[in-house]
C-alpha positions, -999 to +999 in steps of 0.1 A: -031-268+053+000-252+065+034-254+049+068-238+056+079-211+032+112-209+015+138-183+024+152-157+001+188-144+002+197-110+015+173-085+028+175-072+064+162-080+099+143-050+113+126-046+146+089-053+143+077-025+167+042-040+164+035-047+200+018-014+208-010-020+182-011-057+173-037-065+200-058-033+195-092-038+179-101-016+149-118+016+160-139+039+137-128+076+135-151+100+117-139+132+101-148+166+114-159+195+092-143+188+058-127+160+037-101+165+010-103+137-016-074+135-040-079+127-077-046+109-076-049+078-055-037+052-079-010+044-105-020+056-139-041+085-152-059+109-128-096+104-123-117+132-137-140+151-114-178+149-123-191+172-095-194+210-091-192+234-063-224+236-044-236+201-053-249+179-026-234+144-025-238+112-004-214+086+010-206+062-018-216+086-046-192+087-076-174+121-077-146+113-101-145+089-130-116+067-141-100+083-172-085+054-192-077+017-188-052+023-160-072+046-137-098+043-109-131+057-099-133+079-067-163+081-044-174+106-017-166+094+018-191+117+035-225+132+028-225+170+024-218+199+000-190+200-025-170+232-019-148+230-050-115+217-061-083+229-044-046+223-049-031+204-020+001+184-014+001+147-022+021+124+001+050+126-025+052+163-018+040+175-052+007+193-056-025+177-069-062+184-073-085+176-043-123+176-042-133+194-010-166+183+007-182+199+037-194+171+060-230+174+071-225+145+096-256+127+084-236+100+065-265+094+041-252+065+020-259+051-015-248+016-026-240-003-057-263-032-064-252-063-045-240-092-066-253-127-061-230-155-073-213-132-099-194-146-129-157-137-134-164-109-157-190-094-133-164-096-105-138-077-125-164-051-136-175-045-100-139-041-089-134-015-115-167+002-108-160+003-071-126+020-076-106-007-059-068-005-062-039-023-045-040-011-009-006-024+001+009+009-010+013+009-048-023+017-057-023-002-090-059-006-103-070-041-092-092-048-122-062-044-145-041-067-124-068-093-126-067-092-164-032-105-170-019-110-205-001-142-195-019-173-183-019-177-145-027-206-123-018-194-088-031-167-065-008-155-037-022-134-009+002-111+009-005-115+046+032-109+055+028-072+065+066-070+069+068-033+074+076-023+110+048-008+131+019-016+107-007-040+120-038-029+099-037-060+077-031-083+107-062-069+125-083-075+094-071-111+093-080-115+129-113-095+131-126-099+096-113-133+085-145-146+070-149-114+049-113-115+038-116-151+029-147-144+008-128-116-010-100-140-017-125-165-032-139-138-055-104-129-067-097-166-074-130-169-092-123-138-113-089-154-124-105-188-129-080-206-106-081-228-075-045-228-064-044-202-035-016-195-011-016-170+017+018-160+031+019-150+067+050-143+088+056-165+118+052-135+142+014-137+135+005-171+149-031-162+155-036-152+119-019-184+108-043-206+128-074-186+117-067-191+080-056-227+084-092-236+090-101-227+053-098-258+032-095-240-002-062-223+005-027-231+017-012-211+046+026-205+040+044-198+072+071-173+064+103-164+082+102-129+096+124-112+070+123-079+053+111-073+025+090-105+027+060-086+013+077-078-020+058-095-048+088-113-063+101-126-030+067-136-017+060-156-049+093-174-045+088-181-008+053-194-013+056-213-046+093-216-054+088-198-087+111-171-098+099-139-115+126-128-140+143-095-142+119-069-157+091-093-156+057-092-139+043-119-115+020-132-143+051-143-162+055-169-135+018-178-135+010-158-104-011-129-093-005-113-059-031-094-039-032-077-005-053-085+025-070-051+026-077-053-011-094-087-006-116-072+021-125-042-001-136-066-029-158-085-005-174-053+006-180-041-029-196-073-041-216-084-011-225-050+004-223-028-027-200-004-009-173+012-032-139+019-018-139+051+002-127+039+036-099+017+049-081+005+081-048+022+089-023+019+118-013+050+139+018+043+160+052+054+171+063+067+205+052+102+194+015+092+201+002+083+236-027+063+222-017+042+192-046+028+172-058+007+143-084+030+128-111+027+102-110+061+085-127+077+056-110+089+024-098+125+026-096+128+064-069+153+075-039+138+093-042+166+119-074+151+131-059+117+134-029+130+153-052+148+177-074+117+183-043+095+190-029+122+214+004+132+197+029+141+224+058+167+225+084+140+217+071+135+181+098+147+157+090+129+125+058+120+107+056+092+081+028+082+058+030+044+056+057+023+071+092+035+081+110+015+054+089+024+023+067+053+036+070+090+029+083+115+055+060+144+057+069+180+063+037+190+081+002+177+088-015+192+058-020+158+043-050+135+039-060+099+040-062+080+007-069+045-006-033+036+000-029+051+035-018+020+055-002+039+083+006+072+100+037+071+122+048+098+147+083+089+156+107+103+183+144+108+180+149+074+195+132+058+165+149+073+135+184+084+125+193+120+132+229+118+118+239+136+087+251+114+058+289+111+053+309+100+023+305+064+011+332+042+026+328+015-001+320-012+025+294-029+003+268-034+030+241-019+008+248-044-019+249-073+006+215-063+019+198-057-015+172-084-021+173-077-058+211-082-059+218-046-072+246-022-065+230+008-046+263+025-040+269+027-078+233+040-084+239+067-058+273+077-074+259+079-109+228+097-098+247+124-080+269+129-110+239+131-133+248+099-152+213+085-150+216+060-179+247+045-162+226+042-130+203+020-151+229+001-172+255-005-145+235-002-113+202-018-124+181+010-108+149+001-127+149-033-110+149-017-076+118-023-055+124+007-032+124-014-001+150+007+018+172-023+029+202-005+014+197+027+034+189+008+065+222-010+063+244+019+053+268+030+081+274+063+063+237+070+065+236+078+027+202+089+013+202+059-011+165+056-015+162+093-025+190+088-051+173+057-065+139+075-067+155+105-084+173+082-109+140+064-118+122+097-123+150+111-146+151+079-166+114+080-171+117+115-184+145+105-207+125+077-221+095+099-226+118+124-245+130+097-268+094+088-277 
């Protein structure tokens, strides 16, 4: 069944820039000599390495264990020899520990036991064992999300993929629809619910028609609007329910999951394959051959850039999408569970103007889908008044969608100010404890 989704106020209209990759089938790209697998690929505590230098490992072998309730297992993506642990830059720019494995190119693989008609507790246990996290970007451990404290009755699947350029989820919906659907069924069974919505933007008619054939879910046709993929807005547009300020989706009786996460859950349960590979989009006018690639965890971005034929016009590299992704300083970065995209952009595709003083036009506030005051957050952050940024600007309710910065005629670095304020407030709160 198909229904028309609701609209939410504010947000922005951004160019999709998906035409270069939306019709390209998923290709497999294998790494070259080494992979660099981060111990920090999820929200929560770092995983703890359980391998040593010189040890031989196989694809799908556990190399780092979850350390705590909010943490996630990490598996080797290649077979070969562990060379050790090195400090490398995370996509955020800070340093972290990476397990370095020399690829022997045999790709000998080990699997978890396949599960036949698993019970809800078995599904959640397998998701935790397989190291599955939210693959839409946040990286929150999925088993924790499927164990909400509040009662839930509705599952919402995020098929919006509202970020410009990215088409990896769309290609999974088109090419792996049966597998994604089975993953969705496992999620619903784990939660003990039958009320399933999948929200898909109207610019993906093929995906809408494909999922309309499944009788156990409702396809919600969504207006092309950014940030449609935000959990709170997606829940409202699909169900009409409102998630309150400072509340989680479960408070409205909902759980939201991503397309790629659903596919990973299917793979872990029916094939016994833990999460060590994913589909990502490589696009932008800075590459001559944009792709949707199935890549292994820890693959150097430099190899992906070479494979997609980066050209001389590339001036900016972004991990993820252009609205919520991270701009990178060089190519010494590596794929992770949350690597949805790699963009190589030319000067035609991003702003090159220096920021100027705020002109108090209010466009950032008009665009904010959370009804915040980004200009006040920026002002208080720059003056070091972080608690006022929280109390008067509402910074902790920000979803970091970038609508404010996109709308700002003065080209203010609003997202950076908001991120800094959140970090400082977290430190202040920690200090008070």
